[in-house]
Every structure is written in C-alpha cells, then in structure tokens.
N, C-alpha and C positions, 0 to 999 in steps of 0.2 A: 689921498691914495692914488697911485698911478694904475692905469689899465693898459693893456697892450692890445693893439689892433692889428690883426694879421690880414694882409691884403693879397689876393692872388689875381693877377691881371692876365686874362686869356686874350690872345690876339688872333683875329681872323681876317688877316689881309686887309682889304679895302672896306670891309663891313664896318659901319659906324653905328654902334648901338650899345646902350648901357643897361646891364641887367645885374641884379644883386641877389645874393643868398646870404641870409643873416647868420646861419648857423650850419657848418659842414657836418653832415651826419656821419662821416667816416672818421671824424676826429673827436676825441673826448675833451673835456674841459682841462686846460693845462694853465700853469702859472709860471711867470718868468720874473726874475729880479732885475736883469740887465738885457740890453738889446742883444748882446753876444749870445745869451741863452736862447733867445727868441730865434735868431739867425740859425743856431745850431739845431734847434728843433725843426725848423723848416727844411734844412739841409737833409736831416735824417728822415723826414716824413713826407717829402715832396711828392713821391709817387702815390702814396695813399690819398693825399690831399687832392692832387690833380685828377686821379681816377675817379674819386667821388664827385668832383665838380663837373667832370665830363658826362656823368650820368644825367645832370640837369641841363647842361649848356652845349653839348656837342652837336653840331650840325654837319660834321664831316669836313669843315674847312678850317680847322685849327692850324695856325701857322706858328704859334709860339706861346710861352707863358712866362711870367716873372712873379717874384715874391717880394713883399715889403713888410717890415715890422715898424710900428709907430707907437710911441707911448704918449698918453694924454692924462692930464690930472683930472680926477673925477671926485667931486664932493659927495 
C-alpha cells in the first residue's frame, strides 16, 4: 500500500532551524490515488494549510513557503 506524505517547508530568511508538526489540525484526513491529486489538493487548500501552520511556527520573519507530495510504500 502506498501512503502520501505532504510536506510544507516554511522559510525564515537566514534562520537555520528544523521543527516538525506531525498532524495539521486545520486539515482533515485525505486520500489520494496519484501525485496529481495530491498536488491539486495542495493547490486548492494551501491557504488553510499555511494559516494553521503559522499558528504554531510564526515568529514574524516568514519569507516564503513551498509544498511537496511524496509517495512511499508502506507494509
């Protein structure tokens, strides 16, 4: 079975720090069959996703963000 990993990378200029959030509270559980479906979901929901993440990670220095979809085989 394949699982999809949705990654949002928030950029803060020259700050080098890695923090993670396992589950985005602003987004419910979703299922995708293809990467295209995943990318389409990110495109349509990027504001909701980023807004929720900023609640946890915004220090006022956000300079940009990017989204990625990755599939992995899970036994």
